[in-house]
C-alpha positions in Angstrom: 1.3 -109.7 44.7 2.0 -106.6 42.5 4.7 -104.0 43.2 2.4 -100.6 44.2 6.1 -98.4 44.2 6.4 -95.6 41.9 7.9 -96.3 39.2 11.4 -93.8 38.3 10.6 -92.1 35.3 12.9 -92.7 31.9 12.5 -88.7 30.7 16.0 -87.1 30.5 16.1 -83.5 33.7 17.5 -80.4 31.9 20.8 -80.1 33.0 21.8 -77.5 35.4 24.2 -74.4 34.7 26.8 -76.4 35.8 27.2 -78.9 33.1 26.3 -76.2 30.6 28.6 -73.8 31.7 31.2 -77.4 30.6 29.4 -77.7 27.4 32.4 -76.8 24.6 30.9 -74.4 22.1 30.3 -75.5 18.7 33.0 -74.5 16.4 32.4 -71.6 13.9 31.6 -73.8 10.5 28.8 -75.5 12.6 27.2 -72.0 12.8 28.2 -71.1 9.1 26.3 -74.5 7.7 23.7 -73.8 9.6 23.4 -69.7 8.6 22.7 -71.6 4.8 19.1 -71.3 6.1 19.2 -68.0 4.3 19.3 -70.1 0.8 17.1 -72.3 2.3 14.5 -69.7 2.8 15.3 -67.7 -0.5 15.1 -70.4 -2.6 12.0 -71.5 -1.1 10.4 -67.6 -1.4 11.3 -67.8 -5.4 10.3 -71.2 -5.4 6.9 -70.3 -4.5 6.9 -67.1 -6.0 7.6 -68.5 -9.4 4.7 -71.3 -8.6 2.1 -68.9 -7.9 3.1 -66.0 -10.6 4.6 -68.9 -13.4 7.6 -70.0 -14.0 8.4 -67.7 -17.3 8.0 -64.8 -15.3 11.3 -62.1 -15.8 13.4 -62.3 -13.1 14.0 -58.6 -13.0 10.1 -58.2 -12.0 11.1 -59.1 -8.4 12.8 -57.1 -6.1 16.6 -56.5 -5.0 17.9 -59.2 -3.7 15.3 -61.4 -5.0 16.1 -61.5 -8.8 16.8 -65.3 -9.1 15.7 -67.0 -12.0 13.9 -70.5 -11.3 17.1 -72.7 -11.6 18.7 -70.6 -9.2 16.1 -70.6 -6.4 16.0 -74.4 -7.0 19.8 -74.7 -6.3 19.9 -72.3 -3.1 17.4 -74.0 -1.8 19.2 -77.3 -2.2 21.9 -75.8 -0.5 20.5 -74.1 2.0 17.9 -77.5 2.8 21.1 -79.5 3.4 23.1 -77.0 4.9 20.8 -76.5 7.5 20.1 -79.9 8.1 23.6 -80.9 8.2 24.0 -77.8 10.9 21.6 -78.5 12.8 21.6 -82.5 12.9 24.6 -84.0 11.8 27.3 -81.3 12.5 30.4 -83.5 12.2 29.6 -83.3 8.5 30.0 -79.4 8.5 33.8 -79.3 7.6 32.7 -81.3 4.5 29.8 -79.4 3.8 31.1 -76.1 4.2 34.0 -77.1 1.4 31.9 -78.5 -1.0 29.6 -75.2 -0.7 32.3 -73.0 -1.4 33.6 -75.6 -4.4 30.3 -75.1 -5.9 29.7 -71.6 -5.7 33.2 -70.8 -6.5 32.3 -72.2 -9.6 29.0 -70.4 -10.4 30.5 -66.9 -9.3 33.1 -67.5 -11.5 31.0 -69.0 -14.3 28.7 -65.9 -13.3 31.5 -63.1 -13.4 33.7 -64.3 -16.7 31.3 -66.4 -18.5 27.8 -64.1 -18.8 24.9 -65.9 -18.5 25.6 -69.3 -18.9 22.4 -71.4 -17.9 20.3 -68.2 -18.2 22.5 -67.0 -14.8 22.7 -63.5 -16.0 24.2 -62.0 -12.5 24.2 -58.4 -12.1 27.2 -56.4 -9.8 25.5 -56.6 -6.8 24.6 -60.6 -7.2 28.6 -60.5 -8.1 29.7 -59.0 -5.5 27.3 -61.4 -3.5 28.4 -64.4 -4.3 32.2 -63.7 -4.0 31.6 -62.9 -0.4 30.2 -66.0 0.2 32.7 -67.8 -1.9 35.4 -65.9 0.6 33.5 -66.7 4.0 32.8 -70.2 2.8 36.2 -71.1 2.2 37.9 -69.2 5.2 35.5 -71.2 7.5 35.6 -74.4 5.6 40.0 -74.0 5.8 39.6 -72.9 9.4 37.4 -75.8 10.9 39.7 -78.3 8.7 42.6 -76.4 10.1 41.5 -76.7 13.9 39.7 -80.4 13.7 43.5 -81.4 12.6 45.6 -79.5 15.2 42.7 -81.5 17.6 43.2 -84.4 16.1 47.3 -83.8 16.7 46.9 -82.9 19.7 45.1 -86.2 20.8 42.2 -84.4 21.6 38.5 -85.7 20.1 37.3 -82.4 18.6 33.5 -83.8 19.0 32.0 -82.8 15.7 
């Protein structure tokens, strides 16, 4: 004879308010990695624009804030994609990502500022200021996250990310 009792659902129920209140907030470094979705969007918009208008189009013909050459757009798209994936799906790698992001964009900002038009990057003054602000913020966030993780491990706590 077959048992006709209702079976318990294996679906997970939503957490209660008390469980949500007890959950530790995400570290700032994870939110910074998520913020690289801006680079994903900017690079994607520019790559689609170049695919539509042609890759030989002059970057100066685009509006301010979108004056990236195809190489810069591709680089921004890749870094934004990786950062978005790490920020949302693998937050434990956020510190490493932010430090690598900061190092790479330090190189880009340095070459764009001091070497002129390296790799076709002709950075105007607003772009230079933007890149240096991004570099400074990335280093601050990455080092702060690294120090917080180290402090938590020295205290015997699991940082959880």
